[in-house]
One Martini backbone bead per residue (centre of mass of N, CA, C, O) as a GRO file, in nm:
protein
  294
    1UNK     BB    1   0.092   0.038   0.026
    2UNK     BB    2   0.075   0.361  -0.047
    3UNK     BB    3   0.180   0.676   0.022
    4UNK     BB    4   0.048   0.962   0.047
    5UNK     BB    5   0.069   1.260  -0.064
    6UNK     BB    6   0.255   1.556   0.056
    7UNK     BB    7   0.316   1.853   0.138
    8UNK     BB    8   0.575   2.088   0.153
    9UNK     BB    9   0.734   2.196   0.447
   10UNK     BB   10   0.855   2.428   0.686
   11UNK     BB   11   1.069   2.371   0.978
   12UNK     BB   12   1.106   2.477   1.327
   13UNK     BB   13   1.310   2.460   1.612
   14UNK     BB   14   1.236   2.524   1.964
   15UNK     BB   15   1.413   2.463   2.253
   16UNK     BB   16   1.703   2.266   2.189
   17UNK     BB   17   1.960   2.316   2.366
   18UNK     BB   18   1.855   2.128   2.644
   19UNK     BB   19   1.774   1.824   2.591
   20UNK     BB   20   1.550   1.589   2.727
   21UNK     BB   21   1.368   1.342   2.809
   22UNK     BB   22   1.041   1.481   2.763
   23UNK     BB   23   1.100   1.756   2.658
   24UNK     BB   24   0.951   2.032   2.558
   25UNK     BB   25   0.897   2.165   2.222
   26UNK     BB   26   0.908   2.349   1.927
   27UNK     BB   27   0.705   2.332   1.609
   28UNK     BB   28   0.735   2.535   1.326
   29UNK     BB   29   0.503   2.559   1.045
   30UNK     BB   30   0.511   2.605   0.676
   31UNK     BB   31   0.309   2.666   0.364
   32UNK     BB   32   0.179   2.705   0.040
   33UNK     BB   33   0.043   2.437   0.074
   34UNK     BB   34  -0.251   2.341   0.170
   35UNK     BB   35  -0.441   2.207   0.461
   36UNK     BB   36  -0.712   1.981   0.528
   37UNK     BB   37  -0.798   1.918   0.822
   38UNK     BB   38  -0.882   1.699   1.041
   39UNK     BB   39  -1.036   1.628   1.353
   40UNK     BB   40  -0.802   1.494   1.451
   41UNK     BB   41  -0.519   1.446   1.595
   42UNK     BB   42  -0.202   1.500   1.546
   43UNK     BB   43   0.060   1.304   1.384
   44UNK     BB   44   0.366   1.130   1.367
   45UNK     BB   45   0.564   1.028   1.081
   46UNK     BB   46   0.818   0.793   1.029
   47UNK     BB   47   1.056   0.629   0.926
   48UNK     BB   48   1.134   0.300   0.957
   49UNK     BB   49   1.448   0.355   1.046
   50UNK     BB   50   1.349   0.507   1.268
   51UNK     BB   51   1.312   0.585   1.584
   52UNK     BB   52   1.088   0.540   1.798
   53UNK     BB   53   0.986   0.833   1.945
   54UNK     BB   54   1.163   1.079   1.842
   55UNK     BB   55   0.875   1.216   1.763
   56UNK     BB   56   0.619   1.391   1.956
   57UNK     BB   57   0.295   1.497   1.999
   58UNK     BB   58   0.132   1.685   2.251
   59UNK     BB   59   0.039   1.959   2.094
   60UNK     BB   60  -0.180   2.216   1.941
   61UNK     BB   61  -0.169   2.557   1.903
   62UNK     BB   62  -0.171   2.541   1.575
   63UNK     BB   63  -0.417   2.472   1.292
   64UNK     BB   64  -0.363   2.549   0.966
   65UNK     BB   65  -0.348   2.557   0.627
   66UNK     BB   66  -0.031   2.720   0.646
   67UNK     BB   67  -0.009   2.648   0.966
   68UNK     BB   68   0.200   2.526   1.253
   69UNK     BB   69   0.184   2.476   1.616
   70UNK     BB   70   0.398   2.262   1.806
   71UNK     BB   71   0.417   2.029   2.073
   72UNK     BB   72   0.712   1.852   2.149
   73UNK     BB   73   0.894   1.532   2.172
   74UNK     BB   74   1.141   1.297   2.317
   75UNK     BB   75   1.227   0.928   2.372
   76UNK     BB   76   1.521   0.987   2.270
   77UNK     BB   77   1.867   0.958   2.223
   78UNK     BB   78   2.070   1.185   2.069
   79UNK     BB   79   2.136   1.225   1.733
   80UNK     BB   80   1.865   1.359   1.546
   81UNK     BB   81   1.797   1.261   1.179
   82UNK     BB   82   1.544   1.261   1.008
   83UNK     BB   83   1.464   1.228   0.685
   84UNK     BB   84   1.158   1.256   0.776
   85UNK     BB   85   0.839   1.432   0.839
   86UNK     BB   86   0.501   1.356   0.938
   87UNK     BB   87   0.196   1.548   0.954
   88UNK     BB   88  -0.112   1.392   1.063
   89UNK     BB   89  -0.473   1.361   0.969
   90UNK     BB   90  -0.478   1.081   0.869
   91UNK     BB   91  -0.441   1.156   0.511
   92UNK     BB   92  -0.359   1.446   0.616
   93UNK     BB   93  -0.077   1.676   0.538
   94UNK     BB   94   0.276   1.701   0.600
   95UNK     BB   95   0.617   1.748   0.482
   96UNK     BB   96   0.948   1.719   0.631
   97UNK     BB   97   1.296   1.837   0.657
   98UNK     BB   98   1.607   1.887   0.828
   99UNK     BB   99   1.604   1.776   1.107
  100UNK     BB  100   1.796   1.876   1.413
  101UNK     BB  101   1.857   1.695   1.723
  102UNK     BB  102   1.941   1.685   2.079
  103UNK     BB  103   1.934   1.416   2.325
  104UNK     BB  104   1.952   1.378   2.661
  105UNK     BB  105   2.014   1.210   2.937
  106UNK     BB  106   1.873   1.160   3.277
  107UNK     BB  107   2.086   0.971   3.350
  108UNK     BB  108   2.313   0.843   3.529
  109UNK     BB  109   2.608   0.725   3.561
  110UNK     BB  110   2.546   0.365   3.509
  111UNK     BB  111   2.268   0.365   3.421
  112UNK     BB  112   1.986   0.207   3.302
  113UNK     BB  113   1.804   0.206   3.035
  114UNK     BB  114   1.467   0.255   2.959
  115UNK     BB  115   1.204   0.194   2.792
  116UNK     BB  116   0.969   0.424   2.610
  117UNK     BB  117   0.746   0.305   2.435
  118UNK     BB  118   0.509   0.252   2.649
  119UNK     BB  119   0.497   0.565   2.735
  120UNK     BB  120   0.446   0.749   2.492
  121UNK     BB  121   0.129   0.722   2.435
  122UNK     BB  122   0.046   0.869   2.707
  123UNK     BB  123   0.133   1.163   2.580
  124UNK     BB  124  -0.092   1.159   2.402
  125UNK     BB  125  -0.359   1.310   2.291
  126UNK     BB  126  -0.677   1.281   2.369
  127UNK     BB  127  -0.977   1.263   2.288
  128UNK     BB  128  -1.250   1.439   2.385
  129UNK     BB  129  -1.447   1.195   2.442
  130UNK     BB  130  -1.276   1.074   2.667
  131UNK     BB  131  -1.300   1.308   2.869
  132UNK     BB  132  -1.608   1.310   2.879
  133UNK     BB  133  -1.643   1.020   2.980
  134UNK     BB  134  -1.482   1.054   3.242
  135UNK     BB  135  -1.656   1.286   3.357
  136UNK     BB  136  -1.925   1.126   3.365
  137UNK     BB  137  -1.833   0.902   3.552
  138UNK     BB  138  -1.750   1.081   3.791
  139UNK     BB  139  -2.027   1.220   3.822
  140UNK     BB  140  -2.190   0.962   3.879
  141UNK     BB  141  -2.037   0.872   4.129
  142UNK     BB  142  -2.077   1.131   4.295
  143UNK     BB  143  -2.387   1.127   4.289
  144UNK     BB  144  -2.427   0.851   4.424
  145UNK     BB  145  -2.276   0.919   4.687
  146UNK     BB  146  -2.452   1.161   4.769
  147UNK     BB  147  -2.724   1.011   4.784
  148UNK     BB  148  -2.635   0.801   4.991
  149UNK     BB  149  -2.554   1.002   5.215
  150UNK     BB  150  -2.828   1.154   5.236
  151UNK     BB  151  -3.002   0.914   5.318
  152UNK     BB  152  -2.856   0.855   5.578
  153UNK     BB  153  -2.894   1.137   5.702
  154UNK     BB  154  -3.209   1.138   5.691
  155UNK     BB  155  -3.255   0.888   5.870
  156UNK     BB  156  -3.122   1.008   6.121
  157UNK     BB  157  -3.301   1.259   6.150
  158UNK     BB  158  -3.570   1.110   6.168
  159UNK     BB  159  -3.504   0.947   6.422
  160UNK     BB  160  -3.461   1.194   6.602
  161UNK     BB  161  -3.742   1.326   6.563
  162UNK     BB  162  -3.912   1.082   6.657
  163UNK     BB  163  -3.783   1.063   6.944
  164UNK     BB  164  -3.921   1.350   7.035
  165UNK     BB  165  -4.232   1.199   6.955
  166UNK     BB  166  -4.329   0.927   7.104
  167UNK     BB  167  -4.601   1.021   7.245
  168UNK     BB  168  -4.743   1.058   6.933
  169UNK     BB  169  -4.698   0.804   6.741
  170UNK     BB  170  -4.957   0.622   6.779
  171UNK     BB  171  -5.149   0.907   6.722
  172UNK     BB  172  -5.139   1.164   6.512
  173UNK     BB  173  -5.433   1.270   6.510
  174UNK     BB  174  -5.460   1.311   6.819
  175UNK     BB  175  -5.227   1.508   6.846
  176UNK     BB  176  -5.340   1.734   6.664
  177UNK     BB  177  -5.608   1.783   6.820
  178UNK     BB  178  -5.473   1.868   7.081
  179UNK     BB  179  -5.324   2.117   6.963
  180UNK     BB  180  -5.580   2.263   6.858
  181UNK     BB  181  -5.718   2.299   7.134
  182UNK     BB  182  -5.493   2.470   7.258
  183UNK     BB  183  -5.510   2.701   7.047
  184UNK     BB  184  -5.809   2.773   7.097
  185UNK     BB  185  -5.764   2.869   7.397
  186UNK     BB  186  -5.535   3.095   7.289
  187UNK     BB  187  -5.701   3.295   7.175
  188UNK     BB  188  -5.700   3.625   7.060
  189UNK     BB  189  -5.869   3.922   7.116
  190UNK     BB  190  -5.596   4.122   7.059
  191UNK     BB  191  -5.408   4.109   6.808
  192UNK     BB  192  -5.066   4.093   6.728
  193UNK     BB  193  -4.780   4.034   6.573
  194UNK     BB  194  -4.639   3.855   6.788
  195UNK     BB  195  -4.879   3.657   6.845
  196UNK     BB  196  -4.914   3.552   6.555
  197UNK     BB  197  -4.636   3.427   6.525
  198UNK     BB  198  -4.665   3.231   6.761
  199UNK     BB  199  -4.922   3.086   6.661
  200UNK     BB  200  -4.809   2.992   6.387
  201UNK     BB  201  -4.575   2.821   6.497
  202UNK     BB  202  -4.752   2.618   6.649
  203UNK     BB  203  -4.915   2.518   6.403
  204UNK     BB  204  -4.678   2.439   6.223
  205UNK     BB  205  -4.560   2.225   6.414
  206UNK     BB  206  -4.810   2.039   6.427
  207UNK     BB  207  -4.817   1.970   6.124
  208UNK     BB  208  -4.531   1.856   6.094
  209UNK     BB  209  -4.554   1.628   6.302
  210UNK     BB  210  -4.789   1.482   6.175
  211UNK     BB  211  -4.653   1.416   5.903
  212UNK     BB  212  -4.415   1.259   6.019
  213UNK     BB  213  -4.585   1.036   6.168
  214UNK     BB  214  -4.768   0.947   5.921
  215UNK     BB  215  -4.521   0.947   5.668
  216UNK     BB  216  -4.216   0.936   5.724
  217UNK     BB  217  -4.075   1.240   5.710
  218UNK     BB  218  -3.913   1.532   5.661
  219UNK     BB  219  -4.047   1.850   5.836
  220UNK     BB  220  -3.884   2.042   6.056
  221UNK     BB  221  -3.745   2.142   5.790
  222UNK     BB  222  -3.796   2.407   5.612
  223UNK     BB  223  -4.019   2.485   5.394
  224UNK     BB  224  -4.331   2.449   5.272
  225UNK     BB  225  -4.238   2.341   4.995
  226UNK     BB  226  -4.071   2.107   5.116
  227UNK     BB  227  -4.304   1.964   5.255
  228UNK     BB  228  -4.471   1.911   4.998
  229UNK     BB  229  -4.254   1.762   4.833
  230UNK     BB  230  -4.203   1.532   5.038
  231UNK     BB  231  -4.492   1.420   5.031
  232UNK     BB  232  -4.504   1.358   4.729
  233UNK     BB  233  -4.268   1.150   4.738
  234UNK     BB  234  -4.380   0.957   4.964
  235UNK     BB  235  -4.717   1.017   4.892
  236UNK     BB  236  -4.884   1.065   4.609
  237UNK     BB  237  -5.175   0.969   4.655
  238UNK     BB  238  -5.244   1.155   4.901
  239UNK     BB  239  -5.149   1.426   4.788
  240UNK     BB  240  -5.352   1.449   4.546
  241UNK     BB  241  -5.597   1.485   4.754
  242UNK     BB  242  -5.456   1.680   5.013
  243UNK     BB  243  -5.246   1.903   4.918
  244UNK     BB  244  -5.422   2.156   4.853
  245UNK     BB  245  -5.514   2.212   5.146
  246UNK     BB  246  -5.232   2.269   5.262
  247UNK     BB  247  -5.170   2.508   5.083
  248UNK     BB  248  -5.404   2.680   5.199
  249UNK     BB  249  -5.311   2.683   5.491
  250UNK     BB  250  -5.037   2.820   5.445
  251UNK     BB  251  -5.155   3.073   5.310
  252UNK     BB  252  -5.322   3.168   5.557
  253UNK     BB  253  -5.089   3.195   5.754
  254UNK     BB  254  -4.938   3.414   5.591
  255UNK     BB  255  -5.169   3.620   5.590
  256UNK     BB  256  -5.196   3.661   5.893
  257UNK     BB  257  -4.903   3.766   5.936
  258UNK     BB  258  -4.924   4.013   5.730
  259UNK     BB  259  -5.228   4.079   5.887
  260UNK     BB  260  -5.250   4.087   6.209
  261UNK     BB  261  -5.459   4.345   6.287
  262UNK     BB  262  -5.719   4.231   6.086
  263UNK     BB  263  -5.805   4.002   6.296
  264UNK     BB  264  -6.011   3.764   6.433
  265UNK     BB  265  -6.079   3.501   6.634
  266UNK     BB  266  -6.268   3.355   6.427
  267UNK     BB  267  -6.046   3.321   6.203
  268UNK     BB  268  -5.870   3.126   6.362
  269UNK     BB  269  -6.088   2.904   6.390
  270UNK     BB  270  -6.113   2.842   6.086
  271UNK     BB  271  -5.825   2.725   6.045
  272UNK     BB  272  -5.857   2.499   6.250
  273UNK     BB  273  -6.093   2.357   6.105
  274UNK     BB  274  -5.936   2.301   5.844
  275UNK     BB  275  -5.728   2.111   5.977
  276UNK     BB  276  -5.927   1.905   6.091
  277UNK     BB  277  -6.059   1.818   5.823
  278UNK     BB  278  -5.801   1.729   5.685
  279UNK     BB  279  -5.717   1.502   5.889
  280UNK     BB  280  -5.989   1.343   5.885
  281UNK     BB  281  -5.972   1.260   5.584
  282UNK     BB  282  -5.711   1.103   5.604
  283UNK     BB  283  -5.812   0.901   5.817
  284UNK     BB  284  -6.055   0.791   5.658
  285UNK     BB  285  -5.892   0.683   5.416
  286UNK     BB  286  -5.715   0.490   5.578
  287UNK     BB  287  -5.940   0.312   5.696
  288UNK     BB  288  -6.069   0.232   5.426
  289UNK     BB  289  -5.816   0.092   5.312
  290UNK     BB  290  -5.788  -0.123   5.535
  291UNK     BB  291  -6.068  -0.259   5.491
  292UNK     BB  292  -6.012  -0.337   5.188
  293UNK     BB  293  -5.782  -0.558   5.273
  294UNK     BB  294  -5.980  -0.763   5.440
   0.00000   0.00000   0.00000
């Protein structure tokens, strides 16, 4: 099989004054006959009688139709004078000759030189898709480890939170009704901003504890949207039926706090009744579902 013809370019080597094995230096080339480079990384082809890895491309600083700036190195020692050098991307590239450079050994006197041929290819630039694939694999592993760690951390936090409310764990619905009765007794005849904030916090805590005990997920931290999202993930079937009511309850609580001085005690009782009805419907659906399994 014949070697395809390649245009002749002129090349100059820079930084070759004190070369040792593996030291990078520059190879600047140009020519009147243009080269339509392929997409792959350029590689050097040497004559058969030349020592392998006498000249290897590490990277391409510039690769244009009539000029190329390459970072190269050598994994051989001695006075190197290849008959010619071809820089190719696939079947296209250029040919140059007249290169002459000397590479000194980095070994101390008396040491045995080790072959560099197996090492040389590792210094060649890998295709971009290889780096992308490596990055994706590392990202997938990191993501899996993070999810695994977070699940363990969430289970520990849930166990801690449940441990603080063992007295109510047997009957979450009864716990919530007890808290609602206590809040009803503490209704304020002349509410101000501070008392509304305190009342809202107590109701918010009661709802969060109820959800945690009933559906076994983290509720005591985060915003209302996090509580709703966590419920949706934990029990989508129940959330689809009763989630909208909880959104309305949270919205009413926020409205009360934003307009603290414009509400009467009866309006506070209305939101408590809304919470009671919401939890009673959840309990009724749960009992109905249990009876259906019998």
